[in-house]
C-alpha positions as CSV (number, residue, x, y, z in Angstrom):
1,X,20.5,-23.6,-3.5
2,X,19.6,-20.2,-5.1
3,X,21.9,-18.7,-7.7
4,X,24.8,-16.5,-6.6
5,X,23.5,-13.1,-5.5
6,X,20.1,-14.5,-4.8
7,X,18.5,-15.5,-1.5
8,X,15.5,-17.6,-0.5
9,X,12.8,-15.3,0.8
10,X,10.7,-18.2,2.1
11,X,8.3,-20.9,0.9
12,X,10.2,-21.4,-2.4
13,X,10.5,-17.7,-3.2
14,X,13.9,-16.4,-4.5
15,X,14.7,-12.7,-4.7
16,X,17.7,-10.7,-5.6
17,X,19.3,-9.3,-2.4
18,X,19.4,-5.8,-3.8
19,X,15.7,-6.0,-4.8
20,X,14.1,-7.4,-1.6
21,X,10.3,-7.3,-1.9
22,X,8.1,-6.2,0.9
23,X,4.4,-6.9,1.2
24,X,1.9,-4.7,3.0
25,X,-1.4,-5.3,4.7
26,X,-3.4,-2.1,4.8
27,X,-6.6,-0.6,6.0
28,X,-8.3,2.2,4.1
29,X,-11.4,4.2,4.9
30,X,-13.6,7.1,3.8
31,X,-15.4,10.0,5.4
32,X,-18.0,7.6,6.8
33,X,-15.3,5.3,8.3
34,X,-16.2,2.4,6.0
35,X,-13.2,0.0,6.3
36,X,-11.4,-1.9,3.6
37,X,-8.5,-4.3,4.3
38,X,-6.1,-5.4,1.5
39,X,-2.7,-6.8,0.8
40,X,-0.2,-5.6,-1.9
41,X,3.5,-5.5,-2.7
42,X,3.2,-2.0,-4.1
43,X,1.5,0.1,-1.5
44,X,1.9,3.5,-3.1
45,X,0.5,2.3,-6.4
46,X,-2.3,0.4,-4.8
47,X,-3.4,3.3,-2.6
48,X,-3.3,5.6,-5.6
49,X,-5.6,3.2,-7.5
50,X,-8.1,3.1,-4.6
51,X,-8.0,6.9,-4.2
52,X,-8.8,7.4,-7.9
53,X,-11.3,4.6,-8.3
54,X,-9.0,2.9,-10.9
55,X,-10.1,-0.6,-10.1
56,X,-13.8,-0.2,-9.5
57,X,-15.6,-2.5,-7.1
58,X,-16.1,-1.9,-3.4
59,X,-13.4,0.8,-2.9
60,X,-14.7,2.8,-5.8
61,X,-18.4,2.4,-4.9
62,X,-17.7,3.6,-1.3
63,X,-15.1,6.2,-2.2
64,X,-12.4,4.6,0.0
65,X,-9.7,7.2,-0.2
66,X,-7.7,7.3,3.1
67,X,-4.9,5.0,4.2
68,X,-5.2,4.8,7.9
69,X,-3.2,1.7,8.8
70,X,-0.5,-0.6,7.3
71,X,2.0,-3.3,8.3
72,X,5.0,-4.4,6.3
73,X,6.1,-8.0,5.8
74,X,9.1,-9.7,4.2
75,X,7.1,-12.8,3.1
76,X,3.8,-12.8,1.1
77,X,2.4,-15.7,3.1
78,X,2.8,-13.8,6.3
79,X,1.1,-10.8,4.8
80,X,-1.8,-12.9,3.5
81,X,-2.2,-14.6,6.9
82,X,-2.3,-11.2,8.6
83,X,-4.8,-9.9,6.1
84,X,-7.1,-12.8,6.9
85,X,-6.6,-12.3,10.6
86,X,-7.5,-8.6,10.3
87,X,-10.5,-9.3,8.1
88,X,-11.7,-11.7,10.8
89,X,-11.7,-9.1,13.5
90,X,-14.8,-7.3,14.6
91,X,-15.2,-3.7,13.4
92,X,-14.5,-2.5,16.9
93,X,-11.2,-4.4,17.0
94,X,-10.2,-3.1,13.6
95,X,-10.9,0.5,14.8
96,X,-8.8,-0.2,17.9
97,X,-5.9,-1.5,15.7
98,X,-6.1,1.7,13.6
99,X,-6.1,4.0,16.7
100,X,-3.1,2.1,18.2
101,X,-1.0,3.4,15.2
102,X,-3.0,6.4,14.0
103,X,-5.1,7.9,16.8
104,X,-6.3,10.8,14.7
105,X,-7.1,8.6,11.6
106,X,-4.9,10.8,9.4
107,X,-4.3,9.8,5.8
108,X,-0.9,8.1,6.1
109,X,-0.4,8.5,2.3
110,X,-0.8,12.3,2.5
111,X,2.0,13.9,0.4
112,X,2.9,10.7,-1.4
113,X,1.7,12.0,-4.7
114,X,2.5,15.7,-4.4
115,X,4.9,17.2,-7.0
116,X,7.8,18.9,-5.4
117,X,7.6,22.7,-6.1
118,X,11.0,22.6,-7.8
119,X,10.2,19.6,-9.9
120,X,9.3,20.6,-13.4
121,X,5.8,19.9,-14.7
122,X,6.0,17.1,-17.3
123,X,4.1,19.3,-19.8
124,X,6.8,22.0,-19.6
125,X,9.8,19.7,-20.5
126,X,10.9,19.8,-24.1
127,X,10.7,16.1,-25.2
128,X,14.0,16.5,-27.0
129,X,15.7,17.1,-23.7
130,X,14.4,14.0,-21.9
131,X,16.8,11.1,-21.3
132,X,15.3,7.8,-22.4
């Protein structure tokens, strides 16, 4: 039995009810429509890494920079199984999957990293005024 305030997430995973984890299967692309499928628990961070070539490898080499599809899961094993399923699809079926959710192939992460116009620039904040 999990400790008080905790719950089984599945397959032996225990999480705090207030901090439920989600897992994402995603497809990213570039101008040439090269496709990359991945899985992560931190979609915003992972997409940022791909967009900025932080991790190197395939996504950096092919400048994969647009999130065009994603699904959210409550269990990591479900997300991994879905990732494998998508990776096994033909290119045409992957494209149909993308179009079913995102017919215009828009970057679904657009605006995720924009600074709000009223948010102060970090360089402008006096370090003595920051709360630590």
